[in-house]
N, C-alpha and C positions, 0 to 999 in steps of 0.2 A: 155972501151969495149962496142960495139953496144949490145941493149939489145936483140937483137934475136940471136946473136952469143953466148952470155953470157948464154941464155937458152939452146942452143945446147950442150954447153961446160958442163953444169952441168949436164944435161940428160946425157950424154955419159960418164962422169966420175961415176955418181951414178950407173949406169944400168951395167958399167963394174965391179964395185965392187960388185954388186949383182950376177953377173954372176960368179966371182970368189967364192963367198961364195956358190953358187948353186953346182959348181963342187966339193967343199970340203964336203958338205952335201949329195951329190948325188942325188939332188931334185931340179929339174928347176921350180916346181911349186911355189917356193918361191917368182918368179917373181910376182905372183898375191897379195902376201903380198905388195911388193914394187911399185906396180902400183898407189896405192892412195898417198902412201908417196912422190913418185916421183913428183906429182902435187904440194904437200905441197912445198917441197925443190924447184922446179923450180918458183914457183910464188913468194915465198918469197925471193929468191936470186935475182931475178930481181927487185923487189921492193926495196930491201936494195940497190940494186945498181943504180936504176933509178927513183923510185917512188917520189912523190912530197908531199905524205901525203893527199892527195885529199880524201873526204869521200867516192866516189865511189870505190877507190882503195881499202880501209879499208873493205868496204862492200863485194867485190867480194873475197878478201883475207879471210875473215871470212867464206864466204859460202864454198870455196875450202877446207880451213883447215877442218873444221867441218865434209864435207863428206868425205874426204881423209882419217882423221883419223879413222872415225867410220868402212869405209870399210875394212881398213887395221886390224884393231881389229876384226872386224868379221870373215874375210878370216883366221887369226891365230887362233881363236877359232875354226873355222868350221875344219881346218885341224888336230888340237888335236893330234899332233904326229902319225898322219896315214900314214906319208909319202908322196910320190909323187903322184900327182894327175893321174888319169888313162888317161887323155889326153896326158902328158907329159911322162908317161911311153910307150905309143904307139910310140911315135915320137923317144924316144930313142931305141926303139928296131928297128924301121923301118931306121933310120939313120945310124947304124952300126958303120963303122969306121969314117963317117964324121959327127959323131954326136957332137963333140966339136964345130969344126967352124960354124955348121948349128944352133946349139943352140944360140951361140953368135950373129949370123946375124938375124936368122930367128925368135927368140924368145925374146932376151934382145934388141938387138937393134931396131928391129921392134916396140916392146913395147914401146921403148923411143921415135920413130917416133910418134907412136899414141898419146902418151902424149902430144908431142909438137903442133900436129894439134888441139889436142882436147881443149888444153888449150889456143887457141888462143883468146878466148873473153877476158880472164884475161889479157893475155901478151898485148894485145892493149890497155886495160883500164890502165894498167901500165905506158905504152909509152906515153900515153896522155888520161888522164882522162876525158876531154871533159867539157861539160856544168855541171851546178849545178845538183843535185839530182831531179827528177821529177817523174812523174806517170809512164813512162816506168821502171824505177827502181822497183817503187812499184809493177807493174804488173810482173815483171820479178822476184822479190822476193816471191810473192806469190805462183807462179808456180814452182819456185824452191823448196820452203817449201812443196808442195803438192807431187811433185816428191821424194823428200827426205824421206818424211814420207811413202810415199809407198813403197820405197825400203826398208827403215830400219825396218818397220813393216813385211814385208814379209820375210826377212832375219830372223828377230827374231821368226817367226812364224814355219819356216822350222827348224831353229836351236832346238827350243823346240821341234818339232815333232821328229827329227831323234835322241833325247836323250831318246826317250822313247822305252825300249826294244821290245814292243808289235809292234813297228811300223817298225823295221827292215824289209827291202826288200820291203816296201809297198811306195804308192805314195800319197803325201799330197794332200789333196782336200779340205781343210778347211780354214777358216779365207779368206784372200785375194786371196788365191790359189783356191778357189771356183769360183772365176770370172775371172781370167787368170792363165794360166800355168806357168808364168813367172812376177809376180808382181815387182820381184826385178828390172829385166830388164826394164820393163815399166817405173818404178820409175827413173830409171837411165838415160833413155832417156830423160824423162819429164823434170828434174832438168837442165840439159845443154840446153835446148831451153829456159828455164827460164835466164840462164846465157848470151846467146844469144841478148834476150830483152833488158838486161842491157848494153851490148856492142853496142846497136843501138845508145846510146847516145854519142860517140866517134866516130872520123873521121875514115871512112872506115868501121864503125861497120858492115856494111850489110855484108861485106865480111866474117864475123865469122860464117854465116850460115853453112859454112863447118863444123865447131865443132858438133852441134848436127846431121847433116846429115850423117857424119861419123860414129858416135855413132850408130845412128838407122842401117845402112848398116851392120855394124859389129855385133850387137846384131842379127838381124833378117836374115842376109844372111850368115855370115862367122865364127865367133868364138862363138857365144852364143847360140842362139836356136838350130841351125843345129847339132852343135857337142855335144851338150848336151842330145838333145832328141834321138840321133842315139843310145846312150847306152841303151835306153828303148825300142827300136823297138822288136817288138814281144811279149812285156810283156802286158797280158790280161787286167790288171788294168789300165795301162798306156793307152792301145787303147781306151776303154772305156771312160777313162777320156778326152782324145784328141777329140772323137766326141762329147762330151758334153760342153767342155771349150775353149775360144778361146786362142790362143798361147800367145797373145800380149796385144791387147785391152782390157781392164775389161768390162765384159758384163754378164748378166745373164746367167746360165747355160741353156743348151736347150735339147730337145730331140731328135733332128734331124736336118738336114740341112748343109748350109755350115757355115765354121769358117774362122776366120782372117789367 
């Protein structure tokens, strides 16, 4: 089977299975746990079917596996038995009788399509790993490590903050969260730019710029910052925090002026 057809097949089967599980649990937000796992599954499945064992293939597989596993574990711990995330509850209520088929298409299959688009750098490297490892690979790994560390530390700081009873209902403004309102999103976006740099070593690698650009658009304009911050509109502590702190790009807090 063609590599890209294999990737599509794996994602469709996996996301359908997660959808069935979500119906049973009455919790569509488990798709967030499945998100990182889907990357691991599709990348390893295509490697086992089409990989040649080139060092660049093993490099990107290791990076995606580390990122996807950490993200899945973090989201699972964050859920902590709290049930369906508020964003998915809102859709459940709004969609009414069309809930089942809209969930399948607009949550699970759409998430699967995002996985395929974002994983493009890795899929292209598995399809044709290109020349020997070089400086672009090193630069890509450095950027990936920076982004991964930023995301992981930001997530850990938020998880620890929320575990303290005295912080219930409050907004985290310490650690990396002092410099950006979304350090985890900034880290996520950054690491995919690192993978794009690695993919520049392979034929048609420049086309994979679509991967980090898509992540940036989703986080900045669609399902990331806009949806999350809508929850806190009108919260006095959040509004003050918003005035001081960049939404995305890390920078020192300010006393006034424009922000990103």
